[in-house]
ZATORDO-358159 format. One record per residue (C-alpha): residue number from 1; residue in three letters; chain; x, y, z. Coordinates in steps of 0.2 Angstrom, whole numbers, plus 5000, padded with zeros to 4 digits. Example, Ala and Ser with C-alpha at 12.3 -4.5 7.8 and 13.67 -1.06 7.14 Angstrom:
# ZATORDO-358159
<rec nr="1" rest="Ala" kette="A" xx="5062" yy="4978" zz="5039"/>
<rec nr="2" rest="Ser" kette="A" xx="5068" yy="4995" zz="5036"/>
END
This chain:
# ZATORDO-358159
<rec nr="1" rest="Met" kette="A" xx="5619" yy="5634" zz="5417"/>
<rec nr="2" rest="Ile" kette="A" xx="5605" yy="5625" zz="5407"/>
<rec nr="3" rest="Gly" kette="A" xx="5590" yy="5617" zz="5417"/>
<rec nr="4" rest="Ile" kette="A" xx="5575" yy="5607" zz="5409"/>
<rec nr="5" rest="Asp" kette="A" xx="5560" yy="5602" zz="5414"/>
<rec nr="6" rest="Gly" kette="A" xx="5555" yy="5588" zz="5405"/>
<rec nr="7" rest="Gly" kette="A" xx="5537" yy="5581" zz="5403"/>
<rec nr="8" rest="Gly" kette="A" xx="5528" yy="5568" zz="5390"/>
<rec nr="9" rest="Thr" kette="A" xx="5524" yy="5582" zz="5378"/>
<rec nr="10" rest="Lys" kette="A" xx="5535" yy="5594" zz="5382"/>
<rec nr="11" rest="Ala" kette="A" xx="5552" yy="5600" zz="5390"/>
<rec nr="12" rest="Gln" kette="A" xx="5555" yy="5618" zz="5395"/>
<rec nr="13" rest="Leu" kette="A" xx="5576" yy="5623" zz="5395"/>
<rec nr="14" rest="Tyr" kette="A" xx="5579" yy="5639" zz="5405"/>
<rec nr="15" rest="Ala" kette="A" xx="5600" yy="5646" zz="5404"/>
<rec nr="16" rest="Ala" kette="A" xx="5605" yy="5656" zz="5416"/>
<rec nr="17" rest="Asp" kette="A" xx="5622" yy="5664" zz="5422"/>
<rec nr="18" rest="Leu" kette="A" xx="5631" yy="5658" zz="5440"/>
<rec nr="19" rest="Asn" kette="A" xx="5620" yy="5672" zz="5448"/>
<rec nr="20" rest="Gly" kette="A" xx="5603" yy="5664" zz="5442"/>
<rec nr="21" rest="Thr" kette="A" xx="5600" yy="5677" zz="5428"/>
<rec nr="22" rest="Lys" kette="A" xx="5592" yy="5671" zz="5414"/>
<rec nr="23" rest="Leu" kette="A" xx="5600" yy="5672" zz="5400"/>
<rec nr="24" rest="Tyr" kette="A" xx="5590" yy="5660" zz="5385"/>
<rec nr="25" rest="Glu" kette="A" xx="5571" yy="5650" zz="5388"/>
<rec nr="26" rest="Ser" kette="A" xx="5563" yy="5637" zz="5375"/>
<rec nr="27" rest="Ile" kette="A" xx="5550" yy="5624" zz="5373"/>
<rec nr="28" rest="Gly" kette="A" xx="5555" yy="5609" zz="5365"/>
<rec nr="29" rest="Gly" kette="A" xx="5546" yy="5592" zz="5364"/>
<rec nr="30" rest="Gly" kette="A" xx="5544" yy="5579" zz="5377"/>
<rec nr="31" rest="Thr" kette="A" xx="5557" yy="5566" zz="5387"/>
<rec nr="32" rest="Asn" kette="A" xx="5549" yy="5555" zz="5395"/>
<rec nr="33" rest="Ile" kette="A" xx="5559" yy="5539" zz="5391"/>
<rec nr="34" rest="Cys" kette="A" xx="5549" yy="5525" zz="5395"/>
<rec nr="35" rest="Val" kette="A" xx="5536" yy="5533" zz="5383"/>
<rec nr="36" rest="Ser" kette="A" xx="5547" yy="5538" zz="5367"/>
<rec nr="37" rest="Ser" kette="A" xx="5562" yy="5529" zz="5362"/>
<rec nr="38" rest="Glu" kette="A" xx="5579" yy="5533" zz="5366"/>
<rec nr="39" rest="Glu" kette="A" xx="5583" yy="5541" zz="5351"/>
<rec nr="40" rest="Gln" kette="A" xx="5564" yy="5550" zz="5350"/>
<rec nr="41" rest="Val" kette="A" xx="5571" yy="5558" zz="5369"/>
<rec nr="42" rest="Arg" kette="A" xx="5589" yy="5561" zz="5359"/>
<rec nr="43" rest="Lys" kette="A" xx="5584" yy="5571" zz="5346"/>
<rec nr="44" rest="Val" kette="A" xx="5571" yy="5582" zz="5355"/>
<rec nr="45" rest="Leu" kette="A" xx="5588" yy="5586" zz="5368"/>
<rec nr="46" rest="Thr" kette="A" xx="5599" yy="5587" zz="5354"/>
<rec nr="47" rest="Glu" kette="A" xx="5589" yy="5600" zz="5345"/>
<rec nr="48" rest="Leu" kette="A" xx="5584" yy="5611" zz="5361"/>
<rec nr="49" rest="Ile" kette="A" xx="5600" yy="5613" zz="5371"/>
<rec nr="50" rest="Gly" kette="A" xx="5610" yy="5614" zz="5354"/>
<rec nr="51" rest="Lys" kette="A" xx="5599" yy="5631" zz="5349"/>
<rec nr="52" rest="Cys" kette="A" xx="5602" yy="5638" zz="5365"/>
<rec nr="53" rest="Ile" kette="A" xx="5622" yy="5633" zz="5363"/>
<rec nr="54" rest="Asp" kette="A" xx="5622" yy="5643" zz="5345"/>
<rec nr="55" rest="Arg" kette="A" xx="5612" yy="5658" zz="5352"/>
<rec nr="56" rest="Leu" kette="A" xx="5624" yy="5658" zz="5369"/>
<rec nr="57" rest="Gly" kette="A" xx="5640" yy="5651" zz="5361"/>
<rec nr="58" rest="Gly" kette="A" xx="5651" yy="5639" zz="5369"/>
<rec nr="59" rest="Asn" kette="A" xx="5645" yy="5623" zz="5379"/>
<rec nr="60" rest="Pro" kette="A" xx="5636" yy="5625" zz="5395"/>
<rec nr="61" rest="Lys" kette="A" xx="5646" yy="5620" zz="5413"/>
<rec nr="62" rest="Ala" kette="A" xx="5633" yy="5610" zz="5419"/>
<rec nr="63" rest="Val" kette="A" xx="5616" yy="5603" zz="5414"/>
<rec nr="64" rest="Cys" kette="A" xx="5602" yy="5596" zz="5425"/>
<rec nr="65" rest="Ile" kette="A" xx="5586" yy="5588" zz="5420"/>
<rec nr="66" rest="Gly" kette="A" xx="5572" yy="5586" zz="5427"/>
<rec nr="67" rest="Ser" kette="A" xx="5560" yy="5572" zz="5416"/>
<rec nr="68" rest="Ala" kette="A" xx="5546" yy="5561" zz="5416"/>
<rec nr="69" rest="Gly" kette="A" xx="5551" yy="5541" zz="5415"/>
<rec nr="70" rest="Ile" kette="A" xx="5567" yy="5543" zz="5427"/>
<rec nr="71" rest="Val" kette="A" xx="5563" yy="5528" zz="5436"/>
<rec nr="72" rest="Ser" kette="A" xx="5577" yy="5518" zz="5435"/>
<rec nr="73" rest="Glu" kette="A" xx="5598" yy="5516" zz="5437"/>
<rec nr="74" rest="Asp" kette="A" xx="5595" yy="5513" zz="5416"/>
<rec nr="75" rest="Ser" kette="A" xx="5584" yy="5527" zz="5411"/>
<rec nr="76" rest="Thr" kette="A" xx="5596" yy="5540" zz="5424"/>
<rec nr="77" rest="Glu" kette="A" xx="5612" yy="5532" zz="5416"/>
<rec nr="78" rest="Thr" kette="A" xx="5606" yy="5534" zz="5399"/>
<rec nr="79" rest="Met" kette="A" xx="5596" yy="5550" zz="5399"/>
<rec nr="80" rest="Lys" kette="A" xx="5615" yy="5557" zz="5407"/>
<rec nr="81" rest="Arg" kette="A" xx="5623" yy="5551" zz="5392"/>
<rec nr="82" rest="Ile" kette="A" xx="5610" yy="5559" zz="5380"/>
<rec nr="83" rest="Ile" kette="A" xx="5613" yy="5575" zz="5392"/>
<rec nr="84" rest="Lys" kette="A" xx="5632" yy="5574" zz="5389"/>
<rec nr="85" rest="Glu" kette="A" xx="5632" yy="5572" zz="5370"/>
<rec nr="86" rest="Ala" kette="A" xx="5619" yy="5584" zz="5368"/>
<rec nr="87" rest="Ser" kette="A" xx="5629" yy="5598" zz="5378"/>
<rec nr="88" rest="Gly" kette="A" xx="5645" yy="5595" zz="5379"/>
<rec nr="89" rest="Ala" kette="A" xx="5646" yy="5597" zz="5396"/>
<rec nr="90" rest="Asp" kette="A" xx="5657" yy="5588" zz="5410"/>
<rec nr="91" rest="Asn" kette="A" xx="5645" yy="5592" zz="5424"/>
<rec nr="92" rest="Ala" kette="A" xx="5627" yy="5581" zz="5421"/>
<rec nr="93" rest="Ala" kette="A" xx="5613" yy="5579" zz="5433"/>
<rec nr="94" rest="Val" kette="A" xx="5597" yy="5568" zz="5431"/>
<rec nr="95" rest="Phe" kette="A" xx="5584" yy="5566" zz="5443"/>
<rec nr="96" rest="Asn" kette="A" xx="5565" yy="5563" zz="5443"/>
<rec nr="97" rest="Asp" kette="A" xx="5554" yy="5579" zz="5437"/>
<rec nr="98" rest="Ala" kette="A" xx="5546" yy="5576" zz="5453"/>
<rec nr="99" rest="Val" kette="A" xx="5566" yy="5579" zz="5461"/>
<rec nr="100" rest="Ile" kette="A" xx="5567" yy="5598" zz="5455"/>
<rec nr="101" rest="Ala" kette="A" xx="5548" yy="5604" zz="5458"/>
<rec nr="102" rest="Leu" kette="A" xx="5553" yy="5597" zz="5476"/>
<rec nr="103" rest="Arg" kette="A" xx="5569" yy="5608" zz="5475"/>
<rec nr="104" rest="Ala" kette="A" xx="5561" yy="5623" zz="5466"/>
<rec nr="105" rest="Asn" kette="A" xx="5549" yy="5629" zz="5480"/>
<rec nr="106" rest="Leu" kette="A" xx="5556" yy="5618" zz="5494"/>
<rec nr="107" rest="Gly" kette="A" xx="5575" yy="5618" zz="5494"/>
<rec nr="108" rest="Ser" kette="A" xx="5579" yy="5609" zz="5510"/>
<rec nr="109" rest="Asp" kette="A" xx="5565" yy="5614" zz="5520"/>
<rec nr="110" rest="Ala" kette="A" xx="5554" yy="5601" zz="5527"/>
<rec nr="111" rest="Gly" kette="A" xx="5540" yy="5596" zz="5516"/>
<rec nr="112" rest="Met" kette="A" xx="5533" yy="5589" zz="5503"/>
<rec nr="113" rest="Ser" kette="A" xx="5528" yy="5592" zz="5485"/>
<rec nr="114" rest="Ile" kette="A" xx="5513" yy="5583" zz="5476"/>
<rec nr="115" rest="Thr" kette="A" xx="5511" yy="5587" zz="5458"/>
<rec nr="116" rest="Ala" kette="A" xx="5495" yy="5579" zz="5451"/>
<rec nr="117" rest="Gly" kette="A" xx="5493" yy="5581" zz="5429"/>
<rec nr="118" rest="Thr" kette="A" xx="5492" yy="5568" zz="5419"/>
<rec nr="119" rest="Gly" kette="A" xx="5500" yy="5557" zz="5431"/>
<rec nr="120" rest="Thr" kette="A" xx="5504" yy="5557" zz="5449"/>
<rec nr="121" rest="Ile" kette="A" xx="5520" yy="5557" zz="5461"/>
<rec nr="122" rest="Cys" kette="A" xx="5521" yy="5563" zz="5478"/>
<rec nr="123" rest="Leu" kette="A" xx="5542" yy="5567" zz="5486"/>
<rec nr="124" rest="Ala" kette="A" xx="5544" yy="5571" zz="5503"/>
<rec nr="125" rest="Gln" kette="A" xx="5557" yy="5577" zz="5514"/>
<rec nr="126" rest="Asp" kette="A" xx="5562" yy="5582" zz="5533"/>
<rec nr="127" rest="Gly" kette="A" xx="5575" yy="5594" zz="5532"/>
<rec nr="128" rest="Ala" kette="A" xx="5588" yy="5580" zz="5538"/>
<rec nr="129" rest="Gly" kette="A" xx="5593" yy="5574" zz="5522"/>
<rec nr="130" rest="Asn" kette="A" xx="5578" yy="5561" zz="5521"/>
<rec nr="131" rest="Leu" kette="A" xx="5569" yy="5558" zz="5506"/>
<rec nr="132" rest="Ile" kette="A" xx="5553" yy="5546" zz="5502"/>
<rec nr="133" rest="Arg" kette="A" xx="5544" yy="5544" zz="5486"/>
<rec nr="134" rest="Val" kette="A" xx="5525" yy="5538" zz="5486"/>
<rec nr="135" rest="Ser" kette="A" xx="5516" yy="5534" zz="5470"/>
<rec nr="136" rest="Gly" kette="A" xx="5520" yy="5542" zz="5455"/>
<rec nr="137" rest="Trp" kette="A" xx="5523" yy="5523" zz="5445"/>
<rec nr="138" rest="Gly" kette="A" xx="5514" yy="5526" zz="5427"/>
<rec nr="139" rest="His" kette="A" xx="5496" yy="5526" zz="5423"/>
<rec nr="140" rest="Ile" kette="A" xx="5493" yy="5507" zz="5424"/>
<rec nr="141" rest="Cys" kette="A" xx="5501" yy="5504" zz="5440"/>
<rec nr="142" rest="Ser" kette="A" xx="5500" yy="5518" zz="5450"/>
<rec nr="143" rest="Asp" kette="A" xx="5495" yy="5537" zz="5449"/>
<rec nr="144" rest="Glu" kette="A" xx="5479" yy="5536" zz="5459"/>
<rec nr="145" rest="Gly" kette="A" xx="5471" yy="5555" zz="5458"/>
<rec nr="146" rest="Ser" kette="A" xx="5478" yy="5558" zz="5440"/>
<rec nr="147" rest="Ala" kette="A" xx="5469" yy="5567" zz="5427"/>
<rec nr="148" rest="Tyr" kette="A" xx="5472" yy="5550" zz="5420"/>
<rec nr="149" rest="Tyr" kette="A" xx="5463" yy="5542" zz="5434"/>
<rec nr="150" rest="Ile" kette="A" xx="5449" yy="5554" zz="5435"/>
<rec nr="151" rest="Val" kette="A" xx="5444" yy="5551" zz="5418"/>
<rec nr="152" rest="Lys" kette="A" xx="5446" yy="5531" zz="5418"/>
<rec nr="153" rest="Lys" kette="A" xx="5434" yy="5532" zz="5434"/>
<rec nr="154" rest="Ala" kette="A" xx="5421" yy="5544" zz="5425"/>
<rec nr="155" rest="Leu" kette="A" xx="5421" yy="5532" zz="5412"/>
<rec nr="156" rest="Glu" kette="A" xx="5417" yy="5519" zz="5424"/>
<rec nr="157" rest="Lys" kette="A" xx="5401" yy="5526" zz="5428"/>
<rec nr="158" rest="Val" kette="A" xx="5398" yy="5531" zz="5413"/>
<rec nr="159" rest="Cys" kette="A" xx="5399" yy="5511" zz="5408"/>
<rec nr="160" rest="Leu" kette="A" xx="5388" yy="5508" zz="5426"/>
<rec nr="161" rest="Ala" kette="A" xx="5376" yy="5520" zz="5420"/>
<rec nr="162" rest="His" kette="A" xx="5373" yy="5511" zz="5404"/>
<rec nr="163" rest="Asp" kette="A" xx="5373" yy="5494" zz="5410"/>
<rec nr="164" rest="Gly" kette="A" xx="5359" yy="5501" zz="5425"/>
<rec nr="165" rest="Arg" kette="A" xx="5368" yy="5496" zz="5437"/>
<rec nr="166" rest="Ile" kette="A" xx="5368" yy="5514" zz="5443"/>
<rec nr="167" rest="Gly" kette="A" xx="5358" yy="5529" zz="5440"/>
<rec nr="168" rest="Gln" kette="A" xx="5358" yy="5541" zz="5424"/>
<rec nr="169" rest="Thr" kette="A" xx="5373" yy="5552" zz="5423"/>
<rec nr="170" rest="Gly" kette="A" xx="5378" yy="5568" zz="5413"/>
<rec nr="171" rest="Leu" kette="A" xx="5393" yy="5561" zz="5409"/>
<rec nr="172" rest="Thr" kette="A" xx="5388" yy="5551" zz="5398"/>
<rec nr="173" rest="Arg" kette="A" xx="5382" yy="5565" zz="5386"/>
<rec nr="174" rest="Ala" kette="A" xx="5397" yy="5577" zz="5391"/>
<rec nr="175" rest="Phe" kette="A" xx="5408" yy="5563" zz="5385"/>
<rec nr="176" rest="Phe" kette="A" xx="5399" yy="5561" zz="5367"/>
<rec nr="177" rest="Asp" kette="A" xx="5401" yy="5578" zz="5364"/>
<rec nr="178" rest="Ala" kette="A" xx="5421" yy="5577" zz="5369"/>
<rec nr="179" rest="Val" kette="A" xx="5424" yy="5563" zz="5357"/>
<rec nr="180" rest="Lys" kette="A" xx="5411" yy="5569" zz="5347"/>
<rec nr="181" rest="Val" kette="A" xx="5400" yy="5554" zz="5345"/>
<rec nr="182" rest="Thr" kette="A" xx="5381" yy="5551" zz="5349"/>
<rec nr="183" rest="Asn" kette="A" xx="5378" yy="5533" zz="5356"/>
<rec nr="184" rest="Phe" kette="A" xx="5388" yy="5522" zz="5369"/>
<rec nr="185" rest="Asp" kette="A" xx="5396" yy="5509" zz="5356"/>
<rec nr="186" rest="Asp" kette="A" xx="5402" yy="5525" zz="5346"/>
<rec nr="187" rest="Leu" kette="A" xx="5411" yy="5530" zz="5364"/>
<rec nr="188" rest="Ile" kette="A" xx="5420" yy="5515" zz="5368"/>
<rec nr="189" rest="Ala" kette="A" xx="5425" yy="5513" zz="5352"/>
<rec nr="190" rest="Ala" kette="A" xx="5432" yy="5528" zz="5351"/>
<rec nr="191" rest="Ile" kette="A" xx="5441" yy="5527" zz="5366"/>
<rec nr="192" rest="Tyr" kette="A" xx="5450" yy="5510" zz="5362"/>
<rec nr="193" rest="Ser" kette="A" xx="5454" yy="5517" zz="5345"/>
<rec nr="194" rest="Lys" kette="A" xx="5457" yy="5535" zz="5347"/>
<rec nr="195" rest="Tyr" kette="A" xx="5462" yy="5538" zz="5366"/>
<rec nr="196" rest="Ile" kette="A" xx="5478" yy="5526" zz="5368"/>
<rec nr="197" rest="Asp" kette="A" xx="5488" yy="5538" zz="5371"/>
<rec nr="198" rest="Lys" kette="A" xx="5489" yy="5541" zz="5389"/>
<rec nr="199" rest="Asp" kette="A" xx="5490" yy="5560" zz="5389"/>
<rec nr="200" rest="Arg" kette="A" xx="5475" yy="5563" zz="5375"/>
<rec nr="201" rest="Phe" kette="A" xx="5464" yy="5551" zz="5388"/>
<rec nr="202" rest="Ala" kette="A" xx="5469" yy="5563" zz="5401"/>
<rec nr="203" rest="Ser" kette="A" xx="5465" yy="5576" zz="5394"/>
<rec nr="204" rest="Leu" kette="A" xx="5446" yy="5575" zz="5394"/>
<rec nr="205" rest="Ala" kette="A" xx="5449" yy="5575" zz="5412"/>
<rec nr="206" rest="Arg" kette="A" xx="5441" yy="5595" zz="5408"/>
<rec nr="207" rest="Thr" kette="A" xx="5426" yy="5585" zz="5403"/>
<rec nr="208" rest="Val" kette="A" xx="5422" yy="5577" zz="5421"/>
<rec nr="209" rest="Asp" kette="A" xx="5425" yy="5595" zz="5429"/>
<rec nr="210" rest="Glu" kette="A" xx="5415" yy="5603" zz="5419"/>
<rec nr="211" rest="Thr" kette="A" xx="5400" yy="5589" zz="5420"/>
<rec nr="212" rest="Ala" kette="A" xx="5403" yy="5595" zz="5440"/>
<rec nr="213" rest="Ser" kette="A" xx="5402" yy="5612" zz="5438"/>
<rec nr="214" rest="Arg" kette="A" xx="5384" yy="5609" zz="5431"/>
<rec nr="215" rest="Gly" kette="A" xx="5380" yy="5598" zz="5447"/>
<rec nr="216" rest="Asp" kette="A" xx="5381" yy="5581" zz="5441"/>
<rec nr="217" rest="Ala" kette="A" xx="5382" yy="5569" zz="5458"/>
<rec nr="218" rest="Ala" kette="A" xx="5392" yy="5555" zz="5450"/>
<rec nr="219" rest="Ala" kette="A" xx="5405" yy="5567" zz="5442"/>
<rec nr="220" rest="Ala" kette="A" xx="5406" yy="5576" zz="5458"/>
<rec nr="221" rest="Asp" kette="A" xx="5410" yy="5559" zz="5465"/>
<rec nr="222" rest="Val" kette="A" xx="5423" yy="5556" zz="5454"/>
<rec nr="223" rest="Leu" kette="A" xx="5432" yy="5572" zz="5461"/>
<rec nr="224" rest="Asn" kette="A" xx="5432" yy="5569" zz="5480"/>
<rec nr="225" rest="Asp" kette="A" xx="5439" yy="5552" zz="5476"/>
<rec nr="226" rest="Ala" kette="A" xx="5453" yy="5559" zz="5466"/>
<rec nr="227" rest="Gly" kette="A" xx="5458" yy="5574" zz="5479"/>
<rec nr="228" rest="Thr" kette="A" xx="5453" yy="5558" zz="5493"/>
<rec nr="229" rest="Arg" kette="A" xx="5468" yy="5548" zz="5485"/>
<rec nr="230" rest="Leu" kette="A" xx="5480" yy="5564" zz="5481"/>
<rec nr="231" rest="Tyr" kette="A" xx="5479" yy="5564" zz="5501"/>
<rec nr="232" rest="Glu" kette="A" xx="5481" yy="5548" zz="5506"/>
<rec nr="233" rest="Ile" kette="A" xx="5498" yy="5548" zz="5498"/>
<rec nr="234" rest="Cys" kette="A" xx="5503" yy="5563" zz="5506"/>
<rec nr="235" rest="Ser" kette="A" xx="5497" yy="5556" zz="5522"/>
<rec nr="236" rest="Phe" kette="A" xx="5505" yy="5540" zz="5519"/>
<rec nr="237" rest="Ala" kette="A" xx="5522" yy="5552" zz="5515"/>
<rec nr="238" rest="Ala" kette="A" xx="5518" yy="5563" zz="5530"/>
<rec nr="239" rest="Ser" kette="A" xx="5515" yy="5547" zz="5544"/>
<rec nr="240" rest="Arg" kette="A" xx="5535" yy="5542" zz="5538"/>
<rec nr="241" rest="Leu" kette="A" xx="5546" yy="5559" zz="5542"/>
<rec nr="242" rest="Tyr" kette="A" xx="5533" yy="5570" zz="5553"/>
<rec nr="243" rest="Asp" kette="A" xx="5529" yy="5570" zz="5570"/>
<rec nr="244" rest="Gly" kette="A" xx="5513" yy="5578" zz="5569"/>
<rec nr="245" rest="Lys" kette="A" xx="5518" yy="5594" zz="5580"/>
<rec nr="246" rest="Thr" kette="A" xx="5532" yy="5599" zz="5565"/>
<rec nr="247" rest="Pro" kette="A" xx="5526" yy="5614" zz="5552"/>
<rec nr="248" rest="Phe" kette="A" xx="5526" yy="5608" zz="5537"/>
<rec nr="249" rest="Arg" kette="A" xx="5524" yy="5613" zz="5519"/>
<rec nr="250" rest="Val" kette="A" xx="5513" yy="5606" zz="5505"/>
<rec nr="251" rest="Val" kette="A" xx="5517" yy="5612" zz="5488"/>
<rec nr="252" rest="Lys" kette="A" xx="5503" yy="5607" zz="5474"/>
<rec nr="253" rest="Asn" kette="A" xx="5508" yy="5606" zz="5459"/>
<rec nr="254" rest="Gly" kette="A" xx="5500" yy="5598" zz="5440"/>
<rec nr="255" rest="Gly" kette="A" xx="5485" yy="5603" zz="5432"/>
<rec nr="256" rest="Val" kette="A" xx="5472" yy="5593" zz="5444"/>
<rec nr="257" rest="Leu" kette="A" xx="5477" yy="5605" zz="5457"/>
<rec nr="258" rest="Lys" kette="A" xx="5477" yy="5618" zz="5450"/>
<rec nr="259" rest="Asn" kette="A" xx="5461" yy="5616" zz="5440"/>
<rec nr="260" rest="Cys" kette="A" xx="5449" yy="5606" zz="5445"/>
<rec nr="261" rest="Ile" kette="A" xx="5441" yy="5615" zz="5462"/>
<rec nr="262" rest="Lys" kette="A" xx="5434" yy="5601" zz="5469"/>
<rec nr="263" rest="Val" kette="A" xx="5448" yy="5589" zz="5470"/>
<rec nr="264" rest="Arg" kette="A" xx="5458" yy="5605" zz="5476"/>
<rec nr="265" rest="Asp" kette="A" xx="5445" yy="5607" zz="5489"/>
<rec nr="266" rest="Arg" kette="A" xx="5443" yy="5591" zz="5496"/>
<rec nr="267" rest="Phe" kette="A" xx="5462" yy="5587" zz="5495"/>
<rec nr="268" rest="Asp" kette="A" xx="5465" yy="5602" zz="5507"/>
<rec nr="269" rest="Glu" kette="A" xx="5451" yy="5598" zz="5516"/>
<rec nr="270" rest="Leu" kette="A" xx="5458" yy="5582" zz="5523"/>
<rec nr="271" rest="Met" kette="A" xx="5476" yy="5587" zz="5524"/>
<rec nr="272" rest="Lys" kette="A" xx="5475" yy="5601" zz="5537"/>
<rec nr="273" rest="Gly" kette="A" xx="5463" yy="5594" zz="5546"/>
<rec nr="274" rest="Glu" kette="A" xx="5474" yy="5576" zz="5549"/>
<rec nr="275" rest="Tyr" kette="A" xx="5491" yy="5590" zz="5550"/>
<rec nr="276" rest="Pro" kette="A" xx="5484" yy="5607" zz="5557"/>
<rec nr="277" rest="Leu" kette="A" xx="5502" yy="5612" zz="5556"/>
<rec nr="278" rest="Cys" kette="A" xx="5505" yy="5610" zz="5537"/>
<rec nr="279" rest="Ser" kette="A" xx="5504" yy="5623" zz="5526"/>
<rec nr="280" rest="Thr" kette="A" xx="5496" yy="5621" zz="5508"/>
<rec nr="281" rest="Glu" kette="A" xx="5499" yy="5633" zz="5491"/>
<rec nr="282" rest="Tyr" kette="A" xx="5505" yy="5634" zz="5474"/>
<rec nr="283" rest="Gly" kette="A" xx="5521" yy="5631" zz="5469"/>
<rec nr="284" rest="Lys" kette="A" xx="5529" yy="5649" zz="5466"/>
<rec nr="285" rest="Arg" kette="A" xx="5542" yy="5646" zz="5456"/>
<rec nr="286" rest="Pro" kette="A" xx="5542" yy="5634" zz="5441"/>
<rec nr="287" rest="Ala" kette="A" xx="5551" yy="5617" zz="5441"/>
<rec nr="288" rest="Val" kette="A" xx="5563" yy="5620" zz="5429"/>
<rec nr="289" rest="Met" kette="A" xx="5570" yy="5632" zz="5443"/>
<rec nr="290" rest="Gly" kette="A" xx="5573" yy="5616" zz="5453"/>
<rec nr="291" rest="Ala" kette="A" xx="5584" yy="5611" zz="5440"/>
<rec nr="292" rest="Val" kette="A" xx="5592" yy="5629" zz="5436"/>
<rec nr="293" rest="Asp" kette="A" xx="5597" yy="5627" zz="5459"/>
<rec nr="294" rest="Cys" kette="A" xx="5603" yy="5609" zz="5452"/>
<rec nr="295" rest="Ala" kette="A" xx="5613" yy="5614" zz="5439"/>
<rec nr="296" rest="Leu" kette="A" xx="5624" yy="5627" zz="5448"/>
<rec nr="297" rest="Ala" kette="A" xx="5628" yy="5615" zz="5464"/>
<rec nr="298" rest="Glu" kette="A" xx="5635" yy="5604" zz="5451"/>
<rec nr="299" rest="Ala" kette="A" xx="5644" yy="5618" zz="5442"/>
<rec nr="300" rest="Leu" kette="A" xx="5651" yy="5625" zz="5458"/>
<rec nr="301" rest="Lys" kette="A" xx="5657" yy="5609" zz="5462"/>
<rec nr="302" rest="Asp" kette="A" xx="5670" yy="5612" zz="5453"/>
<rec nr="303" rest="Ser" kette="A" xx="5674" yy="5630" zz="5456"/>
END
């Protein structure tokens, strides 16, 4: 069986036998079909799966991919076609990458998975088969609390400070250094010419985190706001599925919640304040293992 966790910039493949024992693991390029062309995604997956088949011999019994960019029936069917062509497997399952993150760490237990990386998405389930999604509709329309959101909000602070509408902030110099410019005009020009790619833009979030760690109030405000936005996403999901009397787990994924301490602390504070019976934790199993679990379920259908 093959499980694949596909992101915007890289994909992780994990092959296992029916007992879940690892047989092979590798990394390839991005598989977000909303960002890359169908041909580009096909090339990445054909190469990634082909190397696995060459190493292990024979076609896999089942393949599951959880990928960024799976947002509609069309994207699901396109990805399923690519997977079947690349693998030769009759059984292929396709999900959004948030689904496999949820399955990897919660199985069928009540709880939610909140992922805050380049983008943001939350999936929540109640243990009775009800599943809802909140946010995750892309950096233009959604993705509150994400790395992209953090950088955008921080650059807004820089612009406000430049206009004189707020006091000066260390974010200005921090962005100058990160982008390798020496003045505001060059910063704006560089952002619009060299940081159009959303992943590269989002990578500047570490600049905001570092500036906040040096005590800059504007940077800290941005990170606290991001934590609040992530809490609001999860709180909305919880209000739809849980009665406030039942414990549930919140699994945190993505670089923002793992690496930005102020975002994480704000999120945990607000979630536990409103839902004292919830527990917040980092995912112990990587998302790719959720894809392996789903591939196993597909394989067992024919057993």
